[in-house]
N, C-alpha and C positions, 0 to 999 in steps of 0.2 A: 181204590184199597181205602183202606182205614190209615187216620190221622187224630194225633190225641193234642190235646191245647187243653189245659188249666182253663175251668169257667163251665156254665152250663148251657143251654143252647138260645144263641143267640149273642155270645160273649164278641165282644170286637177278636179275643184269639179267633172264634169261629169264622171269622167277616176274615182275618187272615187264613188260614188253613183251604180255603173256599177261592179266593185271591190264588196261591202257588199253585195249588194242585187243580183248580177249575169245579165246578158242580158236580163231577162225576163220583168227586170221594166223601169216604165217606168219614165226615167227620165223632170224634170218639170223648166228650166233655169227662173231663176228673178235676177232684178238687183239689190237690195240690199242685207246686209248679214239680216238685220230686218224685210225687207221680206221672208227670209225661217223661221226663227225662226213664224213670225203672221202665217202663213201659215198650222206652224202644231198648234198653240195656238188655233186655229176657225174652224182646222179640211178641211179647203179643200187638204190636207196631210196629211197620216195616219202620217212619219215619213221626217225629212230636214236632207244633211249633209255638214255640216262647219267646217273651216280648223282652227285649234285650235292656230300651233305652225308649223315652222319650221325649218329646224336642221343646216342652216347655220344663218337666220332672226331673229330664234324666235320667241317671239309670234302672235300672228296675237288681238290685245287689243281691236277691238270692241267688237268679238263675244265672250271675256270673263267679257267686259261689262253688253252683251246682255244678256246672261247664268243671269245672278244679276236681271235681270230687266224681267225677263219671267221664270212662274215657269214650266220648262219645265224639260224632264228627259233625261237625257245620257244612250243611250241601246244600243253602241257600240264606238270602234274606228275602223280606218284601215291607215294606211299604204302607201301612190302614191312615187313613183320613179316620181320626175323633169327631163326631158330632154330636157333643155330651146331647139330652137334652132332661127336664124333669119329670115325673112320672108318676103319676098317683093310678089310685084303683076309681075305679069307671063313676067313680059318686065323691071326688075328693073335689076340692076347691080353694085354688092355689092362697087365697086368706085366711086357711084355715090349717095353714099348712107350718108343724113343729120343728117336727122332724123327719133328718133327709139320712139316709142309707146310700154306700156306694162303695168300691176299691177305693183301699189312700190311693192311688194314681187321679184316681176320676173324677177323687176330694180334694186335691192336692190344686187339681187341673182348675179347679174352679173356686179356689179362695178367694175371694176379691166378693165374686157373685153371693154366695155362702157368709160370706162376711158383713154384706150390707144385710140381708134378713135375718141377721144371729138367728139360727134356727138351731137347734139342737146334731151332732151329729155323730154317726153312729161306724165303724168301719164295717163293708161287710168282704165277704173273701169272692167276693167277683162284682160286677155289674150290669150287668144281668139276673146274674140268681139277690143282688139288691135286691128286684124290680121280686123275685120270685119271692120274699121274704116275705114283701110290702101285700101282694093278690094272697096267700096263704094264711097271712093274720089276718085279714081285710080291713086295715089297718085305713077310716077317710084319712086323719089327720097327719100322716106318712104320707114322704115318697121318694125316691129311687132320683139315681143319676145314671144315667145307663142311653143304647143309641135307637133311632127312629126304633128300627126296628125289633128290641128287643120289647118293648111298646107294646107291635102290632101280633109278634107272638103271643104275648101272656093277655090279650086284649083289656090294653091297661089305656090309662089318660095320658095326654100329654100338654102338660098345665105351660110348658116354658120350654122355648129354644135356644140353638146360639147361647150356654148358657157358664162356657168353658171363657178364663179369663182370655186366652191367644184362636183366634181363628183361625189362625198353622198352630194348630195342635193336630200332628204325627207317631203315631209311634211306629217303631224300629222291632221285628221279630226275626226271629234266628230258624232256619229250620234243618233236625236231628236228625240225625241218621248212624245207620255201621259208618257209612266210607262219602269222604268228602267228593264233589263233581269233580267232574273232567275241563282241563281246560277250554277257556272258551275265547278265548285272547282279547274278552273283555270281565276283570276276574279282579275278587277279593280275595284275602287269604288271613285269619287270622287266627292270631297265639296268644300266650299267660306265658311270661317269660317274670322271671324275679332277681333281678340285679347285684354282683355282688355287694359286703358293704366295706367299697371304698373313693376315694373324692373321684369326682370324674365319669364312675364303671358308669351313668344313666346319659348321662353327655357322649360319649364315646358309644353306645350303645347303639343310642339311635342312629349317632352316623354314618353308622355301619346303611342301617336306608337311603339316610340321603346324598350320602360317596355314590353310590350306584343309583338316583338319580329314581327312588324308588317315594311314594307319594304317602303318607301316613295318614288316614282318616280318622284314625279317632286312638286315645290312649287312657286309658282308665286307670287307679291304680284302687286298690283294694290291702287293706292288710290283711297277715298274710293266716293270724287267729293260732299261730304257734309259737311268735316269740313278739312280744311291747315294741312294737314301734318297726316291725320290718314288713316291708307291702311289697306283693304281687302286681307286676303290671298284664291290662291287656291291653293287646295292641290292631290291631285296624290296615293294613293294610295296602296297597294296590296291586296286582300285579298274582300268581299261580305259584303253589310252592316247586312245584316241576321243571319252573321255568331257569336260567342260568341266574341269573344279578339275586331274586329270590332263595334260588337257594346257595351260592355265596352269604349272599346279605345274612340269611340263620347260620348258617356253617361261621361266620367269622362273631355273633350275638352270643355265642357259645364260652369263649373268649372273657364274657366278663357277665355273663349269668349264672349262677347255681343252679337253675335249668331252664329246657325250655320246653315250651308243651306246645305243640302244633293241632291247633282245635279244624282247621280246615279253609280246605279252598273250594270258594261258590264265585259262578255269575257275579260281576257288579249290578245290583239295581241303582246304588243310592251314590 
């Protein structure tokens, strides 16, 4: 089975694909997150995997917006531990490094380490892609931040290990499909809604879950991008959308929302 992800071979997203689907899957890399959504929407591949939040740097905002734009379902989640290393060409020396390439999220997760060394920072579209860039350019005074696997795949040299600001560095990925997952008894549901613009609306909306003993695991607000200072709320809660209490909560939420979009239910991992 083919599964698409954003990045180059050796990217953390590729690791998420293997962790969720197993080693028999065929990962299909693409350049942009939108390409992942588009590939699943058009049936080029049955599933895609995208990062949604990091334990240090928080949300991957572009993907929240893409979930609103595309009519796809979340059918799974997986967490990957990120062990960042500093990678250079085989002839590179640590003391000669002047420039560091990586994805903006990885750069942010290693901010203290990078500030200490005062290197020039250049954002790249992907962690493994950053390794590919310095390899292809043959730059001896530049390095990339990526995984140890990426260093091995591209035949590069590890200059430093464990460079993230926090060793407990995880990224949560969501699995995309045209349908969500069947109930397992230990599930999670993701939705998007916009609360009506009136006092106490959000309070009462969330209260519909609390009154039914439904645990909220995440809430995130994002600008609607259509009206200034108006927001959409992204909500994860425990339970499957087909459970009686969840059905009741979602129906009650309609009273306080201008719209509700159910992204899907899936087995709870985190």
